[in-house]
C-alpha positions in Angstrom: 99.0 87.1 125.1 96.2 89.6 125.9 93.3 90.6 123.7 91.1 93.7 123.9 88.3 94.3 121.4 86.4 97.5 120.6 83.9 98.1 117.9 86.4 98.1 115.0 89.8 97.8 116.6 91.5 94.8 118.1 94.8 94.8 119.9 96.9 91.7 120.4 99.8 91.4 122.8 102.5 88.8 122.1 104.5 88.0 125.3 107.7 86.9 123.7 109.3 89.9 121.9 111.7 87.7 119.9 108.9 85.4 118.6 106.7 88.5 118.0 109.4 90.0 115.7 109.6 86.7 113.8 105.8 86.7 113.5 105.8 90.3 112.2 108.5 89.6 109.7 111.3 91.8 108.4 109.9 95.4 108.0 106.6 94.0 109.2 106.2 92.1 105.9 104.2 89.3 107.4 101.8 91.7 109.0 101.4 93.6 105.8 100.7 90.3 103.9 98.0 89.3 106.4 96.5 92.8 106.3 96.3 92.8 102.5 94.8 89.3 102.4 92.1 90.1 105.0 91.5 93.7 103.9 92.3 95.2 107.3 95.0 97.6 108.6 97.6 96.2 111.0 100.1 98.4 112.9 102.7 97.1 115.3 104.0 98.9 118.4 106.6 96.9 120.4 105.1 93.4 120.8 101.5 94.6 120.3 99.5 94.7 117.1 96.5 96.9 116.4 94.0 95.6 113.8 91.5 98.0 112.3 88.7 97.1 109.9 85.5 95.2 109.5 84.7 93.1 112.6 84.7 89.8 110.8 87.9 90.5 108.8 89.6 91.8 111.9 88.7 88.6 113.8 90.1 86.5 110.9 93.4 88.5 110.9 93.6 88.1 114.7 93.0 84.3 114.4 95.7 84.0 111.7 98.3 85.9 113.8 97.5 84.0 117.1 97.8 80.6 115.4 101.0 81.6 113.6 102.4 82.7 116.9 101.4 79.4 118.4 103.4 77.6 115.7 106.5 79.8 116.4 106.2 78.8 120.1 106.4 75.2 119.0 109.6 75.9 117.1 108.1 76.0 113.6 109.8 78.7 111.4 107.3 80.9 109.6 108.0 81.7 106.0 106.1 83.9 103.5 104.4 80.8 102.0 103.2 79.8 105.4 101.4 83.1 105.8 99.6 82.5 102.5 98.7 78.9 103.5 97.4 80.1 106.9 95.3 82.8 105.3 93.8 80.3 102.8 93.0 77.6 105.5 91.5 79.9 108.1 89.6 82.0 105.5 87.8 78.7 104.5 87.4 77.4 108.0 88.1 79.7 111.0 87.9 76.6 113.4 90.9 74.9 111.6 93.9 74.2 113.8 97.1 75.1 112.1 99.2 73.1 114.6 97.5 69.9 113.7 98.3 70.6 110.0 101.7 72.3 109.9 103.3 70.3 112.8 102.6 66.9 111.2 106.1 66.1 110.0 105.9 63.4 107.3 109.7 63.3 106.5 112.9 65.3 106.9 114.6 65.6 103.5 118.3 65.3 102.8 118.4 69.1 102.8 117.1 69.0 106.4 113.7 70.6 105.5 110.5 69.1 106.9 107.8 67.9 104.6 104.5 68.8 106.2 100.9 69.3 105.0 100.0 72.8 103.9 96.2 72.5 103.7 93.4 70.6 105.4 93.1 68.3 102.3 96.8 67.5 102.5 96.4 66.6 106.2 93.4 64.4 105.4 95.5 62.8 102.6 98.4 62.0 104.9 96.0 60.5 107.5 94.3 58.5 104.7 97.7 57.0 103.7 98.6 56.2 107.3 95.3 54.6 108.2 94.5 52.6 105.0 96.1 50.0 102.8 95.0 51.9 99.6 94.6 55.6 99.4 93.5 57.7 96.4 94.4 61.4 96.0 92.3 63.0 93.2 92.6 66.6 92.2 94.4 69.2 90.1 98.2 69.5 89.5 100.2 71.3 92.1 98.2 70.1 95.2 101.1 67.9 96.5 99.5 64.5 95.8 102.7 62.9 94.3 105.2 64.7 96.5 103.5 63.9 99.8 103.0 60.2 98.7 106.7 60.1 97.9 107.5 61.5 101.3 105.3 58.9 103.0 107.0 56.2 101.0 110.5 57.2 101.8 109.5 57.6 105.5 108.1 54.1 105.6 111.2 52.7 104.0 113.6 54.5 106.4 111.6 53.2 109.4 111.7 49.6 108.1 107.9 49.5 107.7 108.3 48.4 104.1 111.3 46.8 102.3 111.0 48.6 99.0 109.3 51.4 97.1 107.7 50.9 93.7 106.9 54.0 91.6 104.8 53.7 88.4 102.7 55.6 86.0 101.1 54.9 82.6 103.2 56.0 79.6 100.1 56.9 77.7 101.8 59.2 75.2 104.1 56.4 74.1 101.4 53.7 73.9 101.3 50.6 76.0 104.2 48.9 74.3 106.6 51.8 74.1 107.7 50.1 71.0 108.2 53.0 68.6 110.5 55.0 70.9 114.2 54.8 70.1 116.8 53.5 72.5 117.0 50.8 75.2 114.3 50.3 77.9 115.7 52.9 80.3 115.9 55.5 77.6 112.3 54.7 76.5 110.8 54.8 80.0 112.7 57.6 81.7 111.0 60.6 80.1 107.6 59.5 81.3 108.8 58.7 84.8 110.9 61.9 85.2 108.4 63.6 87.6 108.7 60.7 90.0 112.5 60.9 89.9 112.4 64.6 90.6 110.2 64.1 93.7 112.5 61.2 94.9 115.6 63.3 94.5 114.0 66.0 96.6 113.7 63.5 99.5 117.1 61.7 99.3 120.6 62.4 98.1 121.2 61.5 94.4 123.9 58.9 95.3 121.6 57.2 97.8 118.8 57.0 95.3 121.1 55.5 92.7 122.4 52.9 95.2 118.9 51.9 96.3 117.7 51.6 92.7 120.7 49.4 91.8 119.8 47.1 94.7 116.2 47.0 93.6 115.0 48.7 96.9 113.5 51.5 94.8 112.0 50.6 91.5 110.6 53.0 88.9 108.7 51.4 86.0 105.7 51.9 83.7 102.5 50.2 84.8 102.8 47.6 82.0 105.7 46.1 84.0 103.5 45.3 87.0 101.7 42.5 85.2 102.0 39.1 86.7 103.7 40.2 90.0 102.6 40.2 93.6 104.0 43.1 95.5 104.6 42.3 99.2 106.2 44.5 101.8 106.1 47.4 99.4 105.0 51.0 99.2 103.6 51.5 95.7 102.7 54.8 94.1 100.7 54.9 90.9 100.9 58.5 89.5 98.9 60.0 86.7 96.3 57.3 87.3 93.6 59.1 85.2 95.5 57.7 82.2 95.2 54.1 83.2 92.6 51.9 81.3 90.1 49.8 83.1 92.3 46.7 82.6 95.5 48.5 83.8 93.8 49.8 87.0 92.3 46.3 87.8 95.7 44.7 87.1 97.5 47.2 89.4 95.1 47.0 92.3 95.2 43.2 92.3 99.0 43.2 92.4 99.0 44.5 96.0 100.3 41.9 98.4 100.7 41.5 102.2 102.1 44.3 104.3 101.9 46.7 101.3 100.5 50.1 100.9 99.4 51.7 97.6 98.7 55.3 96.9 97.0 56.2 93.6 97.1 59.8 92.4 95.5 61.6 89.4 93.5 64.4 88.0 90.3 63.2 86.4 89.9 66.5 84.4 93.2 65.8 82.5 92.6 62.5 80.8 94.8 61.8 77.8 93.4 58.4 76.8 91.6 57.9 73.5 88.0 58.9 73.6 86.7 55.3 73.3 88.7 54.2 76.4 87.3 54.7 79.9 89.6 56.0 82.7 90.4 53.4 85.3 90.6 56.1 87.9 87.2 57.4 87.2 85.8 53.9 87.4 87.4 53.2 90.8 86.0 56.4 92.1 82.6 55.2 91.2 82.8 51.6 92.5 85.4 51.4 95.3 84.3 54.2 97.7 82.9 52.8 100.9 85.1 49.7 101.0 87.0 49.4 104.3 90.7 49.9 103.9 90.3 52.1 100.9 90.1 55.9 101.3 89.5 58.6 98.7 90.7 62.2 99.3 89.7 65.0 96.9 91.7 68.1 96.3 90.5 71.4 94.7 92.2 74.5 93.3 92.2 75.9 96.8 94.8 73.3 97.7 97.3 74.2 95.1 100.6 74.9 96.9 102.6 76.5 94.1 104.3 79.9 94.0 101.7 82.7 94.3 102.7 84.0 90.9 102.1 80.6 89.3 98.6 80.6 90.8 98.0 84.1 89.3 99.3 82.9 85.9 97.0 79.8 86.0 94.1 82.0 86.9 94.8 84.4 84.1 94.9 81.6 81.5 91.7 80.1 82.9 90.0 83.4 82.5 91.3 83.7 79.0 90.0 80.2 78.1 86.6 81.0 79.8 86.3 84.2 77.6 87.1 82.2 74.5 84.5 79.6 75.3 81.9 82.4 76.0 82.8 84.1 72.7 82.3 80.8 70.9 78.9 80.1 72.5 77.8 83.7 71.8 78.9 83.5 68.2 
């Protein structure tokens, strides 16, 4: 791959014409996407691209294309979303290495698709889970906290690193006792644990999940059911942890036994507890950082890995809410 730079035009040559075509995308869609995101003009001729625009923007576009080409050479298929992730990562840090992020295969799902990090925060999160007994993932919805934790759990189970997976979350809307909900225990608990089931079924075939749950290898239960247990040889995920009370969080963290790993996820801006109750997640953030074997990873809106339209919709509603708040304060 050769590179020639003039004042405002950069040309890049990609040696493998087949990979170059995959990089460019059908009807050069990938090139157009990079060009729009970086505010440059990109034209292709054969296996060469010509980038025109501001020098810094052109350098960014070139960096994106070169690193995506490097991924293709490693056998990583480039999809539209990958273009968006690459733009976001390299716009924030031009020294980021996409190979180290995108090629870190966490798990291959039953549909034969690879679960890999899509941002630097996700990569840091995966490494935190690998290298610590307790890892916290804190940040907004849609950043992959629960999904990646689930992939790590299923991977650990399939490799025999742990003998069971335990998935739990507080059923705050139902109250601690779940007493006023109709039906038997499963019917009462299921609505609050459905997001965990959804992630699990993405990783494994429905029949296999059912069989492992029947054997007790995979257990899904509200946090109240953790009391009095010691969880050895387990991969434990506590989801929506911002809605745990101080007592629940302490109880959960002290259940962790030998050869076990715990991942705690939550969004401290979305606490549904009564105003007089402190969030267990907020407290742990304040008192447990710096302890060896415990790692906190923080996500931001930049790490949201949802459909681009969903991001635009969220942004539109946020702007609407900001305008309403401004109108209130002005009034």
